PDBQT receptor file of N, H, CA, C and O in Angstrom, charges set to zero:
ATOM      1  N   MET A   1       0.750  -1.368  -0.059  1.00  0.00    +0.000 N 
ATOM      2  CA  MET A   1      -0.026  -0.258  -0.304  1.00  0.00    +0.000 C 
ATOM      3  C   MET A   1       0.869   1.269   0.299  1.00  0.00    +0.000 C 
ATOM      4  O   MET A   1       1.468   1.361   1.371  1.00  0.00    +0.000 OA
ATOM      5  N   ALA A   2       0.717   2.371  -0.784  1.00  0.00    +0.000 N 
ATOM      6  H   ALA A   2       0.231   2.296  -1.655  1.00  0.00    +0.000 HD
ATOM      7  CA  ALA A   2       1.242   3.642  -0.843  1.00  0.00    +0.000 C 
ATOM      8  C   ALA A   2       0.929   4.459   0.070  1.00  0.00    +0.000 C 
ATOM      9  O   ALA A   2      -0.253   4.638   0.363  1.00  0.00    +0.000 OA
ATOM     10  N   VAL A   3       1.839   5.045   0.630  1.00  0.00    +0.000 N 
ATOM     11  H   VAL A   3       2.800   4.900   0.392  1.00  0.00    +0.000 HD
ATOM     12  CA  VAL A   3       2.157   5.941   1.811  1.00  0.00    +0.000 C 
ATOM     13  C   VAL A   3       1.195   7.226   1.219  1.00  0.00    +0.000 C 
ATOM     14  O   VAL A   3       1.596   7.754   0.182  1.00  0.00    +0.000 OA
ATOM     15  N   SER A   4       0.287   7.603   1.669  1.00  0.00    +0.000 N 
ATOM     16  H   SER A   4      -0.038   7.173   2.512  1.00  0.00    +0.000 HD
ATOM     17  CA  SER A   4      -0.467   8.772   1.554  1.00  0.00    +0.000 C 
ATOM     18  C   SER A   4      -0.097  10.254   1.939  1.00  0.00    +0.000 C 
ATOM     19  O   SER A   4      -0.074  10.470   3.151  1.00  0.00    +0.000 OA
ATOM     20  N   ILE A   5       0.071  10.859   1.462  1.00  0.00    +0.000 N 
ATOM     21  H   ILE A   5       0.052  10.683   0.478  1.00  0.00    +0.000 HD
ATOM     22  CA  ILE A   5       0.468  12.748   1.888  1.00  0.00    +0.000 C 
ATOM     23  C   ILE A   5      -0.596  13.761   1.016  1.00  0.00    +0.000 C 
ATOM     24  O   ILE A   5      -1.076  13.913  -0.107  1.00  0.00    +0.000 OA
ATOM     25  N   LEU A   6      -0.596  14.216   2.107  1.00  0.00    +0.000 N 
ATOM     26  H   LEU A   6      -0.206  14.092   3.019  1.00  0.00    +0.000 HD
ATOM     27  CA  LEU A   6      -1.592  15.656   2.020  1.00  0.00    +0.000 C 
ATOM     28  C   LEU A   6      -0.818  16.895   1.252  1.00  0.00    +0.000 C 
ATOM     29  O   LEU A   6       0.350  17.051   1.608  1.00  0.00    +0.000 OA
ATOM     30  N   VAL A   7      -1.105  17.408   0.676  1.00  0.00    +0.000 N 
ATOM     31  H   VAL A   7      -2.053  17.280   0.386  1.00  0.00    +0.000 HD
ATOM     32  CA  VAL A   7      -0.023  18.400   0.117  1.00  0.00    +0.000 C 
ATOM     33  C   VAL A   7      -1.009  20.043   0.691  1.00  0.00    +0.000 C 
ATOM     34  O   VAL A   7      -2.197  20.039   0.369  1.00  0.00    +0.000 OA
ATOM     35  N   VAL A   8      -0.786  20.596   1.034  1.00  0.00    +0.000 N 
ATOM     36  H   VAL A   8       0.179  20.600   1.297  1.00  0.00    +0.000 HD
ATOM     37  CA  VAL A   8      -1.681  21.745   1.452  1.00  0.00    +0.000 C 
ATOM     38  C   VAL A   8      -0.695  22.985   1.298  1.00  0.00    +0.000 C 
ATOM     39  O   VAL A   8       0.341  23.128   1.947  1.00  0.00    +0.000 OA
ATOM     40  N   GLU A   9      -1.104  23.713   0.493  1.00  0.00    +0.000 N 
ATOM     41  H   GLU A   9      -1.946  23.597  -0.035  1.00  0.00    +0.000 HD
ATOM     42  CA  GLU A   9      -0.455  24.639  -0.483  1.00  0.00    +0.000 C 
ATOM     43  C   GLU A   9      -1.593  25.183  -1.278  1.00  0.00    +0.000 C 
ATOM     44  O   GLU A   9      -2.432  24.563  -1.932  1.00  0.00    +0.000 OA
ATOM     45  N   ASP A  10      -1.393  27.043  -1.010  1.00  0.00    +0.000 N 
ATOM     46  H   ASP A  10      -0.712  27.547  -0.479  1.00  0.00    +0.000 HD
ATOM     47  CA  ASP A  10      -2.161  27.943  -1.827  1.00  0.00    +0.000 C 
ATOM     48  C   ASP A  10      -1.820  28.061  -3.429  1.00  0.00    +0.000 C 
ATOM     49  O   ASP A  10      -2.605  28.270  -4.354  1.00  0.00    +0.000 OA
ATOM     50  N   ASP A  11      -0.836  27.921  -3.451  1.00  0.00    +0.000 N 
ATOM     51  H   ASP A  11      -0.199  27.751  -2.700  1.00  0.00    +0.000 HD
ATOM     52  CA  ASP A  11       0.033  28.312  -4.716  1.00  0.00    +0.000 C 
ATOM     53  C   ASP A  11      -0.138  26.943  -5.696  1.00  0.00    +0.000 C 
ATOM     54  O   ASP A  11       0.692  26.034  -5.671  1.00  0.00    +0.000 OA
ATOM     55  N   LYS A  12      -1.159  26.931  -6.435  1.00  0.00    +0.000 N 
ATOM     56  H   LYS A  12      -1.833  27.669  -6.455  1.00  0.00    +0.000 HD
ATOM     57  CA  LYS A  12      -1.831  26.092  -7.040  1.00  0.00    +0.000 C 
ATOM     58  C   LYS A  12      -0.801  25.386  -8.264  1.00  0.00    +0.000 C 
ATOM     59  O   LYS A  12      -0.931  24.262  -8.750  1.00  0.00    +0.000 OA
ATOM     60  N   ALA A  13       0.311  26.473  -8.611  1.00  0.00    +0.000 N 
ATOM     61  H   ALA A  13       0.417  27.386  -8.217  1.00  0.00    +0.000 HD
ATOM     62  CA  ALA A  13       1.379  25.765  -9.674  1.00  0.00    +0.000 C 
ATOM     63  C   ALA A  13       2.315  25.299  -8.418  1.00  0.00    +0.000 C 
ATOM     64  O   ALA A  13       2.975  24.516  -9.100  1.00  0.00    +0.000 OA
ATOM     65  N   ILE A  14       2.632  25.227  -7.698  1.00  0.00    +0.000 N 
ATOM     66  H   ILE A  14       2.096  25.864  -7.144  1.00  0.00    +0.000 HD
ATOM     67  CA  ILE A  14       3.460  25.033  -6.253  1.00  0.00    +0.000 C 
ATOM     68  C   ILE A  14       3.056  23.002  -5.948  1.00  0.00    +0.000 C 
ATOM     69  O   ILE A  14       3.709  21.966  -6.067  1.00  0.00    +0.000 OA
ATOM     70  N   ARG A  15       1.923  23.287  -5.608  1.00  0.00    +0.000 N 
ATOM     71  H   ARG A  15       1.392  24.129  -5.511  1.00  0.00    +0.000 HD
ATOM     72  CA  ARG A  15       0.955  22.542  -5.306  1.00  0.00    +0.000 C 
ATOM     73  C   ARG A  15       0.923  21.218  -6.465  1.00  0.00    +0.000 C 
ATOM     74  O   ARG A  15       0.975  20.001  -6.288  1.00  0.00    +0.000 OA
ATOM     75  N   ASN A  16       0.843  21.817  -7.362  1.00  0.00    +0.000 N 
ATOM     76  H   ASN A  16       0.800  22.805  -7.506  1.00  0.00    +0.000 HD
ATOM     77  CA  ASN A  16       0.824  20.554  -8.323  1.00  0.00    +0.000 C 
ATOM     78  C   ASN A  16       2.136  19.748  -8.936  1.00  0.00    +0.000 C 
ATOM     79  O   ASN A  16       2.179  18.599  -9.376  1.00  0.00    +0.000 OA
ATOM     80  N   PHE A  17       3.197  20.738  -8.818  1.00  0.00    +0.000 N 
ATOM     81  H   PHE A  17       3.162  21.671  -8.461  1.00  0.00    +0.000 HD
ATOM     82  CA  PHE A  17       4.485  20.005  -8.886  1.00  0.00    +0.000 C 
ATOM     83  C   PHE A  17       4.979  19.166  -7.594  1.00  0.00    +0.000 C 
ATOM     84  O   PHE A  17       5.415  18.016  -7.634  1.00  0.00    +0.000 OA
ATOM     85  N   ILE A  18       4.803  20.077  -6.285  1.00  0.00    +0.000 N 
ATOM     86  H   ILE A  18       4.448  21.011  -6.252  1.00  0.00    +0.000 HD
ATOM     87  CA  ILE A  18       5.012  18.603  -5.494  1.00  0.00    +0.000 C 
ATOM     88  C   ILE A  18       4.369  17.779  -5.510  1.00  0.00    +0.000 C 
ATOM     89  O   ILE A  18       4.953  16.696  -5.471  1.00  0.00    +0.000 OA
ATOM     90  N   SER A  19       2.794  17.735  -5.577  1.00  0.00    +0.000 N 
ATOM     91  H   SER A  19       2.320  18.615  -5.608  1.00  0.00    +0.000 HD
ATOM     92  CA  SER A  19       2.199  16.106  -5.943  1.00  0.00    +0.000 C 
ATOM     93  C   SER A  19       2.438  15.359  -7.117  1.00  0.00    +0.000 C 
ATOM     94  O   SER A  19       2.443  14.128  -7.118  1.00  0.00    +0.000 OA
ATOM     95  N   ALA A  20       2.690  16.242  -8.382  1.00  0.00    +0.000 N 
ATOM     96  H   ALA A  20       2.686  17.242  -8.381  1.00  0.00    +0.000 HD
ATOM     97  CA  ALA A  20       3.446  15.170  -9.327  1.00  0.00    +0.000 C 
ATOM     98  C   ALA A  20       4.657  14.656  -9.391  1.00  0.00    +0.000 C 
ATOM     99  O   ALA A  20       5.029  13.778 -10.170  1.00  0.00    +0.000 OA
ATOM    100  N   THR A  21       5.459  15.349  -8.341  1.00  0.00    +0.000 N 
ATOM    101  H   THR A  21       5.157  16.062  -7.708  1.00  0.00    +0.000 HD
ATOM    102  CA  THR A  21       6.994  14.883  -8.263  1.00  0.00    +0.000 C 
ATOM    103  C   THR A  21       7.078  13.742  -6.938  1.00  0.00    +0.000 C 
ATOM    104  O   THR A  21       8.071  13.035  -6.770  1.00  0.00    +0.000 OA
ATOM    105  N   LEU A  22       5.829  13.693  -6.013  1.00  0.00    +0.000 N 
ATOM    106  H   LEU A  22       5.021  14.267  -6.149  1.00  0.00    +0.000 HD
ATOM    107  CA  LEU A  22       5.841  12.695  -5.006  1.00  0.00    +0.000 C 
ATOM    108  C   LEU A  22       5.363  11.400  -5.930  1.00  0.00    +0.000 C 
ATOM    109  O   LEU A  22       5.975  10.343  -6.083  1.00  0.00    +0.000 OA
ATOM    110  N   GLU A  23       4.415  11.693  -6.352  1.00  0.00    +0.000 N 
ATOM    111  H   GLU A  23       3.918  12.551  -6.228  1.00  0.00    +0.000 HD
ATOM    112  CA  GLU A  23       3.574  10.452  -7.893  1.00  0.00    +0.000 C 
ATOM    113  C   GLU A  23       4.301   9.781  -8.667  1.00  0.00    +0.000 C 
ATOM    114  O   GLU A  23       4.087   8.577  -8.809  1.00  0.00    +0.000 OA
ATOM    115  N   VAL A  24       5.230  10.368  -9.276  1.00  0.00    +0.000 N 
ATOM    116  H   VAL A  24       5.404  11.347  -9.161  1.00  0.00    +0.000 HD
ATOM    117  CA  VAL A  24       6.568   9.692  -9.751  1.00  0.00    +0.000 C 
ATOM    118  C   VAL A  24       6.862   9.213  -8.947  1.00  0.00    +0.000 C 
ATOM    119  O   VAL A  24       6.759   8.168  -9.588  1.00  0.00    +0.000 OA
ATOM    120  N   HIS A  25       7.385   8.679  -7.426  1.00  0.00    +0.000 N 
ATOM    121  H   HIS A  25       7.469   9.529  -6.905  1.00  0.00    +0.000 HD
ATOM    122  CA  HIS A  25       7.994   8.043  -6.526  1.00  0.00    +0.000 C 
ATOM    123  C   HIS A  25       7.126   7.145  -6.052  1.00  0.00    +0.000 C 
ATOM    124  O   HIS A  25       7.608   6.451  -5.157  1.00  0.00    +0.000 OA
ATOM    125  N   SER A  26       5.757   6.857  -6.399  1.00  0.00    +0.000 N 
ATOM    126  H   SER A  26       5.366   7.420  -7.126  1.00  0.00    +0.000 HD
ATOM    127  CA  SER A  26       5.203   5.778  -6.215  1.00  0.00    +0.000 C 
ATOM    128  C   SER A  26       4.351   6.300  -4.788  1.00  0.00    +0.000 C 
ATOM    129  O   SER A  26       3.859   5.475  -4.017  1.00  0.00    +0.000 OA
ATOM    130  N   TYR A  27       4.263   7.682  -4.577  1.00  0.00    +0.000 N 
ATOM    131  H   TYR A  27       4.663   8.352  -5.203  1.00  0.00    +0.000 HD
ATOM    132  CA  TYR A  27       3.436   7.861  -3.352  1.00  0.00    +0.000 C 
ATOM    133  C   TYR A  27       2.164   8.673  -3.936  1.00  0.00    +0.000 C 
ATOM    134  O   TYR A  27       2.067   9.596  -4.745  1.00  0.00    +0.000 OA
ATOM    135  N   SER A  28       0.957   7.708  -2.952  1.00  0.00    +0.000 N 
ATOM    136  H   SER A  28       1.037   6.958  -2.295  1.00  0.00    +0.000 HD
ATOM    137  CA  SER A  28      -0.320   8.315  -2.715  1.00  0.00    +0.000 C 
ATOM    138  C   SER A  28      -0.559   9.720  -2.281  1.00  0.00    +0.000 C 
ATOM    139  O   SER A  28      -0.837   9.994  -1.114  1.00  0.00    +0.000 OA
ATOM    140  N   CYS A  29      -0.399  11.032  -3.676  1.00  0.00    +0.000 N 
ATOM    141  H   CYS A  29      -0.173  10.809  -4.624  1.00  0.00    +0.000 HD
ATOM    142  CA  CYS A  29      -0.879  12.266  -2.694  1.00  0.00    +0.000 C 
ATOM    143  C   CYS A  29      -2.405  12.861  -3.103  1.00  0.00    +0.000 C 
ATOM    144  O   CYS A  29      -2.992  12.409  -4.086  1.00  0.00    +0.000 OA
ATOM    145  N   PHE A  30      -2.903  13.760  -2.383  1.00  0.00    +0.000 N 
ATOM    146  H   PHE A  30      -2.426  14.127  -1.585  1.00  0.00    +0.000 HD
ATOM    147  CA  PHE A  30      -4.034  14.560  -2.150  1.00  0.00    +0.000 C 
ATOM    148  C   PHE A  30      -3.494  16.074  -2.252  1.00  0.00    +0.000 C 
ATOM    149  O   PHE A  30      -2.292  16.339  -2.275  1.00  0.00    +0.000 OA
ATOM    150  N   THR A  31      -4.444  16.967  -2.307  1.00  0.00    +0.000 N 
ATOM    151  H   THR A  31      -5.420  16.752  -2.289  1.00  0.00    +0.000 HD
ATOM    152  CA  THR A  31      -4.322  18.103  -2.086  1.00  0.00    +0.000 C 
ATOM    153  C   THR A  31      -5.069  19.357  -1.412  1.00  0.00    +0.000 C 
ATOM    154  O   THR A  31      -6.294  19.304  -1.516  1.00  0.00    +0.000 OA
ATOM    155  N   ALA A  32      -4.806  19.924  -1.070  1.00  0.00    +0.000 N 
ATOM    156  H   ALA A  32      -3.810  19.967  -0.985  1.00  0.00    +0.000 HD
ATOM    157  CA  ALA A  32      -5.533  21.470  -0.317  1.00  0.00    +0.000 C 
ATOM    158  C   ALA A  32      -5.437  22.334  -0.609  1.00  0.00    +0.000 C 
ATOM    159  O   ALA A  32      -4.288  22.646  -0.921  1.00  0.00    +0.000 OA
ATOM    160  N   GLU A  33      -6.632  23.508  -0.762  1.00  0.00    +0.000 N 
ATOM    161  H   GLU A  33      -7.566  23.255  -0.509  1.00  0.00    +0.000 HD
ATOM    162  CA  GLU A  33      -5.496  24.542  -0.967  1.00  0.00    +0.000 C 
ATOM    163  C   GLU A  33      -6.016  25.270   0.439  1.00  0.00    +0.000 C 
ATOM    164  O   GLU A  33      -5.824  26.459   0.182  1.00  0.00    +0.000 OA
ATOM    165  N   ASN A  34      -6.395  25.226   1.357  1.00  0.00    +0.000 N 
ATOM    166  H   ASN A  34      -6.551  24.261   1.566  1.00  0.00    +0.000 HD
ATOM    167  CA  ASN A  34      -6.266  26.141   2.235  1.00  0.00    +0.000 C 
ATOM    168  C   ASN A  34      -6.625  25.465   3.535  1.00  0.00    +0.000 C 
ATOM    169  O   ASN A  34      -7.235  24.423   3.293  1.00  0.00    +0.000 OA
ATOM    170  N   GLY A  35      -6.471  25.675   4.808  1.00  0.00    +0.000 N 
ATOM    171  H   GLY A  35      -5.975  26.522   5.004  1.00  0.00    +0.000 HD
ATOM    172  CA  GLY A  35      -6.196  25.024   5.797  1.00  0.00    +0.000 C 
ATOM    173  C   GLY A  35      -7.916  24.232   6.396  1.00  0.00    +0.000 C 
ATOM    174  O   GLY A  35      -7.939  23.129   6.942  1.00  0.00    +0.000 OA
ATOM    175  N   GLU A  36      -8.745  24.775   6.230  1.00  0.00    +0.000 N 
ATOM    176  H   GLU A  36      -8.726  25.671   5.787  1.00  0.00    +0.000 HD
ATOM    177  CA  GLU A  36     -10.483  24.329   5.685  1.00  0.00    +0.000 C 
ATOM    178  C   GLU A  36     -10.488  23.306   5.192  1.00  0.00    +0.000 C 
ATOM    179  O   GLU A  36     -10.836  22.355   5.892  1.00  0.00    +0.000 OA
ATOM    180  N   GLN A  37     -10.149  23.098   3.942  1.00  0.00    +0.000 N 
ATOM    181  H   GLN A  37      -9.867  23.871   3.373  1.00  0.00    +0.000 HD
ATOM    182  CA  GLN A  37      -9.517  21.697   3.232  1.00  0.00    +0.000 C 
ATOM    183  C   GLN A  37      -8.822  21.000   3.650  1.00  0.00    +0.000 C 
ATOM    184  O   GLN A  37      -9.051  19.798   3.509  1.00  0.00    +0.000 OA
ATOM    185  N   ALA A  38      -8.055  21.292   4.113  1.00  0.00    +0.000 N 
ATOM    186  H   ALA A  38      -7.869  22.268   4.227  1.00  0.00    +0.000 HD
ATOM    187  CA  ALA A  38      -7.352  19.856   5.074  1.00  0.00    +0.000 C 
ATOM    188  C   ALA A  38      -7.292  19.426   6.087  1.00  0.00    +0.000 C 
ATOM    189  O   ALA A  38      -6.693  18.469   6.576  1.00  0.00    +0.000 OA
ATOM    190  N   ILE A  39      -8.181  20.424   6.574  1.00  0.00    +0.000 N 
ATOM    191  H   ILE A  39      -8.668  21.202   6.176  1.00  0.00    +0.000 HD
ATOM    192  CA  ILE A  39      -8.754  19.771   7.937  1.00  0.00    +0.000 C 
ATOM    193  C   ILE A  39      -9.663  18.860   7.763  1.00  0.00    +0.000 C 
ATOM    194  O   ILE A  39      -9.507  17.740   8.249  1.00  0.00    +0.000 OA
ATOM    195  N   LEU A  40     -11.037  19.268   6.864  1.00  0.00    +0.000 N 
ATOM    196  H   LEU A  40     -11.164  20.177   6.469  1.00  0.00    +0.000 HD
ATOM    197  CA  LEU A  40     -11.541  18.300   6.530  1.00  0.00    +0.000 C 
ATOM    198  C   LEU A  40     -11.243  16.708   6.305  1.00  0.00    +0.000 C 
ATOM    199  O   LEU A  40     -11.677  15.814   7.030  1.00  0.00    +0.000 OA
ATOM    200  N   PHE A  41     -10.174  16.486   4.821  1.00  0.00    +0.000 N 
ATOM    201  H   PHE A  41      -9.822  17.213   4.231  1.00  0.00    +0.000 HD
ATOM    202  CA  PHE A  41      -9.512  15.684   4.462  1.00  0.00    +0.000 C 
ATOM    203  C   PHE A  41      -8.719  14.702   5.633  1.00  0.00    +0.000 C 
ATOM    204  O   PHE A  41      -8.636  13.486   5.806  1.00  0.00    +0.000 OA
ATOM    205  N   ALA A  42      -8.224  15.829   6.289  1.00  0.00    +0.000 N 
ATOM    206  H   ALA A  42      -8.292  16.817   6.148  1.00  0.00    +0.000 HD
ATOM    207  CA  ALA A  42      -7.470  15.039   7.084  1.00  0.00    +0.000 C 
ATOM    208  C   ALA A  42      -7.980  14.161   8.224  1.00  0.00    +0.000 C 
ATOM    209  O   ALA A  42      -7.532  13.192   8.838  1.00  0.00    +0.000 OA
ATOM    210  N   THR A  43      -9.361  15.064   8.269  1.00  0.00    +0.000 N 
ATOM    211  H   THR A  43      -9.725  15.851   7.770  1.00  0.00    +0.000 HD
ATOM    212  CA  THR A  43     -10.055  14.077   9.691  1.00  0.00    +0.000 C 
ATOM    213  C   THR A  43     -10.913  12.813   8.988  1.00  0.00    +0.000 C 
ATOM    214  O   THR A  43     -11.369  11.872   9.637  1.00  0.00    +0.000 OA
ATOM    215  N   SER A  44     -11.061  12.995   7.356  1.00  0.00    +0.000 N 
ATOM    216  H   SER A  44     -10.691  13.760   6.828  1.00  0.00    +0.000 HD
ATOM    217  CA  SER A  44     -11.791  11.922   6.874  1.00  0.00    +0.000 C 
ATOM    218  C   SER A  44     -11.144  10.895   6.821  1.00  0.00    +0.000 C 
ATOM    219  O   SER A  44     -11.483   9.842   7.362  1.00  0.00    +0.000 OA
ATOM    220  N   HIS A  45      -9.762  11.136   5.923  1.00  0.00    +0.000 N 
ATOM    221  H   HIS A  45      -9.487  11.991   5.484  1.00  0.00    +0.000 HD
ATOM    222  CA  HIS A  45      -9.059  10.122   5.335  1.00  0.00    +0.000 C 
ATOM    223  C   HIS A  45      -7.372   9.877   6.212  1.00  0.00    +0.000 C 
ATOM    224  O   HIS A  45      -6.457   9.202   5.740  1.00  0.00    +0.000 OA
ATOM    225  N   ARG A  46      -7.335  10.482   7.296  1.00  0.00    +0.000 N 
ATOM    226  H   ARG A  46      -8.078  11.030   7.679  1.00  0.00    +0.000 HD
ATOM    227  CA  ARG A  46      -6.088  10.648   7.627  1.00  0.00    +0.000 C 
ATOM    228  C   ARG A  46      -4.724   9.951   7.446  1.00  0.00    +0.000 C 
ATOM    229  O   ARG A  46      -4.208   9.004   8.039  1.00  0.00    +0.000 OA
ATOM    230  N   PRO A  47      -4.312  10.737   6.427  1.00  0.00    +0.000 N 
ATOM    231  CA  PRO A  47      -3.029  10.507   5.576  1.00  0.00    +0.000 C 
ATOM    232  C   PRO A  47      -2.096   9.986   6.096  1.00  0.00    +0.000 C 
ATOM    233  O   PRO A  47      -2.082  10.025   7.327  1.00  0.00    +0.000 OA
ATOM    234  N   ASP A  48      -1.283   9.497   5.590  1.00  0.00    +0.000 N 
ATOM    235  H   ASP A  48      -1.294   9.466   4.590  1.00  0.00    +0.000 HD
ATOM    236  CA  ASP A  48       0.457   9.537   6.602  1.00  0.00    +0.000 C 
ATOM    237  C   ASP A  48       1.038  10.496   6.750  1.00  0.00    +0.000 C 
ATOM    238  O   ASP A  48       1.334  10.757   7.916  1.00  0.00    +0.000 OA
ATOM    239  N   ILE A  49       1.323  11.131   6.038  1.00  0.00    +0.000 N 
ATOM    240  H   ILE A  49       1.082  10.919   5.091  1.00  0.00    +0.000 HD
ATOM    241  CA  ILE A  49       2.210  12.963   6.034  1.00  0.00    +0.000 C 
ATOM    242  C   ILE A  49       1.385  13.803   5.496  1.00  0.00    +0.000 C 
ATOM    243  O   ILE A  49       0.575  13.510   4.617  1.00  0.00    +0.000 OA
ATOM    244  N   ILE A  50       1.551  14.979   6.027  1.00  0.00    +0.000 N 
ATOM    245  H   ILE A  50       2.208  15.218   6.742  1.00  0.00    +0.000 HD
ATOM    246  CA  ILE A  50       1.001  15.667   5.287  1.00  0.00    +0.000 C 
ATOM    247  C   ILE A  50       2.286  17.069   5.363  1.00  0.00    +0.000 C 
ATOM    248  O   ILE A  50       2.961  17.436   6.325  1.00  0.00    +0.000 OA
ATOM    249  N   ILE A  51       2.245  17.578   3.973  1.00  0.00    +0.000 N 
ATOM    250  H   ILE A  51       1.697  17.280   3.192  1.00  0.00    +0.000 HD
ATOM    251  CA  ILE A  51       3.349  18.858   3.846  1.00  0.00    +0.000 C 
ATOM    252  C   ILE A  51       2.417  19.741   3.739  1.00  0.00    +0.000 C 
ATOM    253  O   ILE A  51       1.390  19.597   3.075  1.00  0.00    +0.000 OA
ATOM    254  N   LEU A  52       2.890  21.233   4.741  1.00  0.00    +0.000 N 
ATOM    255  H   LEU A  52       3.724  21.350   5.280  1.00  0.00    +0.000 HD
ATOM    256  CA  LEU A  52       2.049  22.070   4.799  1.00  0.00    +0.000 C 
ATOM    257  C   LEU A  52       2.708  23.558   4.328  1.00  0.00    +0.000 C 
ATOM    258  O   LEU A  52       3.892  23.834   4.520  1.00  0.00    +0.000 OA
ATOM    259  N   ASP A  53       2.077  24.152   3.904  1.00  0.00    +0.000 N 
ATOM    260  H   ASP A  53       1.115  23.929   3.748  1.00  0.00    +0.000 HD
ATOM    261  CA  ASP A  53       2.836  25.749   3.496  1.00  0.00    +0.000 C 
ATOM    262  C   ASP A  53       2.462  26.406   4.966  1.00  0.00    +0.000 C 
ATOM    263  O   ASP A  53       1.308  26.604   5.344  1.00  0.00    +0.000 OA
ATOM    264  N   LEU A  54       3.719  26.722   5.763  1.00  0.00    +0.000 N 
ATOM    265  H   LEU A  54       4.657  26.562   5.456  1.00  0.00    +0.000 HD
ATOM    266  CA  LEU A  54       3.159  27.452   6.913  1.00  0.00    +0.000 C 
ATOM    267  C   LEU A  54       2.932  28.935   6.673  1.00  0.00    +0.000 C 
ATOM    268  O   LEU A  54       2.671  29.536   7.715  1.00  0.00    +0.000 OA
ATOM    269  N   GLY A  55       2.964  29.784   5.433  1.00  0.00    +0.000 N 
ATOM    270  H   GLY A  55       3.176  29.296   4.586  1.00  0.00    +0.000 HD
ATOM    271  CA  GLY A  55       2.600  30.736   4.928  1.00  0.00    +0.000 C 
ATOM    272  C   GLY A  55       1.252  30.952   4.513  1.00  0.00    +0.000 C 
ATOM    273  O   GLY A  55       0.848  31.986   3.981  1.00  0.00    +0.000 OA
ATOM    274  N   LEU A  56       0.617  30.010   4.756  1.00  0.00    +0.000 N 
ATOM    275  H   LEU A  56       0.945  29.170   5.189  1.00  0.00    +0.000 HD
ATOM    276  CA  LEU A  56      -0.921  30.033   3.908  1.00  0.00    +0.000 C 
ATOM    277  C   LEU A  56      -2.049  31.185   4.711  1.00  0.00    +0.000 C 
ATOM    278  O   LEU A  56      -2.056  31.218   5.942  1.00  0.00    +0.000 OA
ATOM    279  N   PRO A  57      -2.994  32.119   3.890  1.00  0.00    +0.000 N 
ATOM    280  CA  PRO A  57      -3.448  33.120   4.119  1.00  0.00    +0.000 C 
ATOM    281  C   PRO A  57      -4.548  32.737   5.020  1.00  0.00    +0.000 C 
ATOM    282  O   PRO A  57      -5.290  33.599   5.490  1.00  0.00    +0.000 OA
TER     283      PRO A  57
């Protein structure tokens, strides 16, 4: 089973770059563009890792 990673980033280009890079290495990636989406996803899906932009608006 692949490690699941939640990428939380408000900049779409950066979010897509990180996700695509991780998927090439067989990680299962999910994305969120804000904190609210991240919390909803994380509480229902329990990702193994969360990569978070600490400068979210």
